[in-house]
C-alpha positions as CSV (number, residue, x, y, z in Angstrom):
1,X,103.8,159.7,-55.0
2,X,103.9,156.1,-53.9
3,X,105.9,153.8,-51.6
4,X,109.5,153.6,-52.8
5,X,110.9,150.7,-54.9
6,X,113.0,148.7,-52.5
7,X,115.1,145.5,-53.1
8,X,115.7,143.2,-50.1
9,X,117.5,144.9,-47.3
10,X,118.2,144.0,-43.7
11,X,115.4,145.5,-41.5
12,X,117.7,145.2,-38.5
13,X,119.6,148.2,-40.0
14,X,116.6,150.4,-39.3
15,X,116.3,151.9,-35.8
16,X,113.3,151.3,-33.5
17,X,111.8,154.7,-33.0
18,X,108.9,155.6,-30.6
19,X,105.6,154.8,-32.4
20,X,103.8,157.9,-33.6
21,X,100.8,158.5,-31.4
22,X,101.8,155.6,-29.2
23,X,102.5,155.1,-25.5
24,X,105.9,154.5,-23.8
25,X,107.2,151.1,-24.7
26,X,105.7,151.2,-28.2
27,X,108.2,151.3,-31.1
28,X,108.2,151.1,-34.9
29,X,110.4,150.5,-37.9
30,X,108.9,152.1,-40.9
31,X,109.8,149.8,-43.9
32,X,108.1,151.8,-46.6
33,X,105.8,154.8,-46.6
34,X,103.9,157.0,-49.0
35,X,103.9,160.5,-47.5
36,X,101.3,161.7,-49.9
37,X,98.6,159.1,-48.9
38,X,99.8,157.9,-45.5
39,X,100.0,154.3,-46.7
40,X,102.8,152.5,-44.8
41,X,104.4,149.2,-44.0
42,X,106.0,148.8,-40.7
43,X,107.2,146.5,-37.9
44,X,105.7,147.4,-34.5
45,X,107.3,146.4,-31.2
46,X,105.6,146.6,-27.8
47,X,107.7,146.0,-24.7
48,X,106.4,143.7,-22.0
49,X,103.8,145.4,-19.9
50,X,102.4,147.8,-22.5
51,X,98.7,148.4,-21.9
52,X,96.8,150.6,-24.4
53,X,93.8,151.1,-22.1
54,X,94.5,154.9,-21.9
55,X,94.0,155.0,-25.7
56,X,90.6,153.3,-25.4
57,X,89.0,151.3,-28.2
58,X,90.4,152.2,-31.6
59,X,88.8,152.7,-35.0
60,X,90.9,154.0,-37.9
61,X,90.2,155.6,-41.2
62,X,92.5,153.2,-43.0
63,X,92.7,149.5,-43.7
64,X,95.0,147.7,-41.3
65,X,96.5,144.3,-41.8
66,X,98.7,142.7,-39.1
67,X,100.4,139.5,-38.3
68,X,102.0,138.7,-34.9
69,X,105.6,137.7,-35.6
70,X,106.7,137.3,-31.9
71,X,105.1,137.3,-28.5
72,X,101.4,137.8,-27.8
73,X,98.8,140.4,-27.0
74,X,95.5,140.3,-25.1
75,X,92.4,142.1,-26.5
76,X,90.9,143.5,-23.2
77,X,87.4,143.9,-24.8
78,X,87.2,140.3,-26.1
79,X,89.2,138.9,-23.2
80,X,91.2,136.9,-25.8
81,X,94.9,136.3,-26.3
82,X,96.5,136.3,-29.7
83,X,100.0,135.0,-30.3
84,X,102.6,134.4,-33.0
85,X,101.0,133.6,-36.3
86,X,97.7,135.3,-35.6
87,X,96.5,137.7,-38.4
88,X,93.9,140.5,-38.5
89,X,92.5,142.5,-41.4
90,X,90.5,145.5,-40.3
91,X,88.5,147.7,-42.6
92,X,88.1,151.4,-41.8
93,X,85.9,152.0,-38.8
94,X,86.3,148.5,-37.3
95,X,86.6,148.9,-33.5
96,X,89.3,146.9,-31.7
97,X,91.3,146.9,-28.5
98,X,92.4,148.1,-26.0
99,X,95.3,145.7,-25.8
100,X,97.9,144.5,-23.3
101,X,101.0,142.5,-23.7
102,X,102.6,140.6,-20.9
103,X,105.6,139.1,-22.8
104,X,105.9,141.8,-25.5
105,X,105.2,141.4,-29.2
106,X,106.4,142.3,-32.7
107,X,103.9,142.7,-35.5
108,X,104.2,143.2,-39.3
109,X,101.6,145.8,-40.3
110,X,100.3,147.3,-43.6
111,X,98.1,150.4,-43.5
112,X,96.2,151.5,-46.6
113,X,93.9,154.5,-46.9
114,X,90.9,154.2,-49.1
115,X,91.0,156.4,-52.3
116,X,88.2,158.6,-50.9
117,X,90.5,159.6,-48.1
118,X,93.2,160.7,-50.5
119,X,92.0,163.8,-52.0
């Protein structure tokens, strides 16, 4: 299986749903997903005040690419603020976070699992 073939569509027609494995105030719109591999493309929204400290520092088994479309987030480990237009590309195992957002944020995210994770 693979991500579906999709022509342009209005992403505003997709509901914001609670983010899988997230905290209150974290939402997502899944734009495309491959259920067989876990690969996905999504918009993620964090309401003002979200703080991921309870989730600790993260390290995933997948590649993660993000760009901040609106708002900002603070990396509490680096004590650095990232805002609209900032981009990250994280290979599997890269440690990041925890995060806080004071004004909320929306990100565009692509997750891709390495072939070795697929079977």
